[in-house]
Structures are given as C-alpha cells and as structure tokens.
C-alpha positions, 0 to 999 in steps of 0.5 A: 199847456199842461192843463189843456193836454191833460183835459185832452187825454181825459177826453180820449180816455172817456171816449175809449172806455165808457162807464155808467153806474146803474144802481149798485153796478159800475158798467164798463164798456171797451169802446173801440168797435172798429178795432174789435175793441183792441186795447191801446194805451188810453184804454189801459190807463182809463181802465186802471183809473176807473177801477181805482175809483170803483174800489173806493166808492162804497156805492159800487158793489159790482163791476161788469165789463163788456165790449162795444158793438156786436163783434168783440169783447176785446180782440187783444192789445193794439199790436198795430200801434205797437208795431208802428212805435217799433218801426219809428224806433220807439222801443221804450214806449212800446215796452212801457205799454206792455208793462202798464197792461201787465199792471192792469192785469195785476190790479184786476186780479186784486180788485176781484178779491174785493168786489164782484167782477163780471166779464160778459164775453159778447164776442171775440176774446183774444190775447189782451182781452183775456187779460182784461176778463180772466181775472174776473171771478165771473166770466160769462160766455155767450153764443158770440164768444170766440176765445183764443190766444193766437200770439204765436202767429204774430211772433209773441207768446200768450202773455197777460199772465196766461201762464197763471190763469190758463192753468187755473181754468183749463189745466196744463195740457189744454193750456199748452194746446191753446198756446201753441195752436191758437185754437178757437173755443166757441160759445158753450165750449168756453164753459165746458173747458173751464174758461167761462164760469157760465153760459147765457144767451146774450138776449137773456142777459140783456133782458133779464140778468144784468138788471137783476145784478145791478140792484143787488144789495150793498152786501152782495158778493160773487156768489150772489151775482153767480146765483142770479146768472145761474138761474137764467143760464141757457141750456145748449146741446153740449154734444155738438162741440168741436173735437178738441172739447169732446171727451175723446179730444181732451184725452188726446190733448192730455196725451200729447200736449201734456206729455213732458217726455216730449221735450220740444215743439218738434217732439210735439209735432212728431207726436201730432203727425203720428196721431194724424196718420193713425187717426180713427176718424176723419174728425180726429184726423182733421183736428190733428192736421189743423193743429199741426198746420197752425203750429208750423205757421207760427214763429219757432221762437214764440212756440218754444218760449210758449211751451217753456213758459207753460211748463215753468208756470205750473204752480207759480204765483200770478206775481211770478207769471206777470213778472216773467211776462214783463221780462219776456216782452223786452226780448220779443220786442227787441227781435224781428219776429213780432215786426214780421208777424204783425206786418204779414198778418195784420198790415199786408195780410199775406198770412204767415209765415212771413215772406222773409221767414221767422228767426230760428229757435234753439235751446240756447235762444229760449234759455236767453229769453228766460234769463232774469226771470226767476226773481222777476216782478212788475 
C-alpha cells in the first residue's frame, strides 16, 4: 500500500511540475494553469526534489523556471486549499505547507549561488510566485508580467522572505509601498524599479534566447546567461509608465512610505490624504487615492504587521526573514482575518473588507505577532 501511495504522489508531482533537460539547461514549468499556477503542496515538494536532483547533476548548468499557459508565472500559494484545511480544523497541515514553502525559498536561494537560475515572468507573479522567482539571479520581465504582493487584502502579509528580497531589489520605501497597497507593477516597470534584471518580449525569448542559453558550455555562470539575454533585450518607451514608477512618483513614495517618523499605518494614511488633497495633477491625485483605497480595504492587522516587518527586516539576513515568516504564519493562521479574507476575495468574491469585518489591530497585537521572532529559524 505504501508503494502504491508513493507512486501516486510521484505522478501528481510529475503532473504539477514539468521538467525537461534540453542540452545543459533544466527547464521547469509550474503546471497548474487553471489555477494561475498557484503552488499547492505537491508543487512545493516537486520543486524541492527537482532542485536537489539538478544540484548534483553535472550535466545541468542552468535552470529556467516558467509558468504553464499564457496568463501566469505563478499567482502565489494555493490559499483556497489552505482555507479548506483551516475550515476542516487541519491547522497543523496548513502550517506545515507554509514551512515547506519557506524551506523551498531557502533552497532556491542556496541553489542560485551554485548554478545560474532564470525566472521567466510570462504572466502574473504574486506572493508565493515571487518566492519561487525572486531568489533567481536572473529575473526576466516580459510584456505579460504583472508583479504584486497583495497579501494584506486576504488577511496575510508579504511572506516567502519578501522582507529580504524586496529590500534588496527595490529599497525600503518601495518595499513598504508594495506591501501595504498590493500595487501592481507591469512589464518594463518591473525592470525599472529593480524587481526584474532584464526585460524581453516573450516572442523573442521563445524564438532566440532560450535556445542560446540551453547550449551554453559546462563552465557557464550567471554572467554568461545574462549576456545572452542582454544582447536580445527589448527596447520599450520607458516614459510610458505608471506614476508610481516615474521619477516623481518614486520620490513621493520615498517621502511617505519611507518616512520612519510616520509611526503607524494610520500616520501613513494621514500623509497620503494630505498628498491627495494637495496633488499637483490628476495623475498624482489618482495615485494617492488608489493607494489609500487599497490600504483601507486591507486587514488592519496585516497592514500593521507588514509595516513592522519591513522596518525590522532592514539589514537582516534571509535566514532571519524566513524564520520570522515561519513564526508569523502560525499567528495569522490562528486568527480569523485570513479565513475571512480568502472567503470574501476568492470564494464568495464579494470583495474586501469582508462582510463581518476585520479584527482590530493595536500595538500590543502587533508586538504579540513578533514575540519569538528575534532568534527564529526554519
């Protein structure tokens, strides 16, 4: 019976994560297109197994990760499945999923120090999808890329080590902005702000670039892979970007979301309201209005914990950030906001805030969430 069950699990893993070795490259495809390639437990386990195999396979010099279909790289963790576990009283299994996901994040980061890794953002990249890709040394945005960390809208927070990689890639203020608003960064914008290392049109990648990477020699490193992509990078009118990505917008984000004198989420909202009231253009006014509206819909606890995490995470190691995430998830899953948020956003699709409201947040609640985190490890 154990053998039959093991074979069945292997088949499931093979179905949700497709792999193909082409010359010296291992091509990994997250294969759940009907769910926007959201990660379930089988995906996480299969990715960990494939990376372990690739690490010890001398014929594999590069790993390329993408999503199946034309809509998503990976839209995050399968939070509907986690919601179902919680409703069924399976808190331990729900928690274990996140711990294994965080272990995958750590293993991806370690793997990227050994062999070149490429994430091809061929669609939506959110939450856990950022965790699968942002540890890759090479992150390729395309015209289909939509990057966001929208967890506050479902009663969670930007986890998967986002406190580490967002600071590395976009700096503190923009990290706070993305975390609190769930704002979307599209296409070339991902490269402009630093989330992506390259921008290339998907057709060019398929026609020219991937094949060149696959046949790089045994001694290739991330610089060799990056050189291949750089020679084919697409040119786009970088002035036709959203306000948040413009020079003016990024300076404004620095002034508000990067201001440590604004001690709380409410302080930041007051600053946003003042900016909106005194905006110098309709575009600026619309930006502040959208930022305020998104934050006011989110879970107050999620917002407060996210702000505190981003401030505490500055200068911390990846190990600290993932360990802290592993402590925080236990607090969030034990509360009600996650259940309410997923129910409102993804099951009933009535939108947030949920009909029965969010739990209230306070400095004491936030401090409780972080108790036990200073020495936390996976």
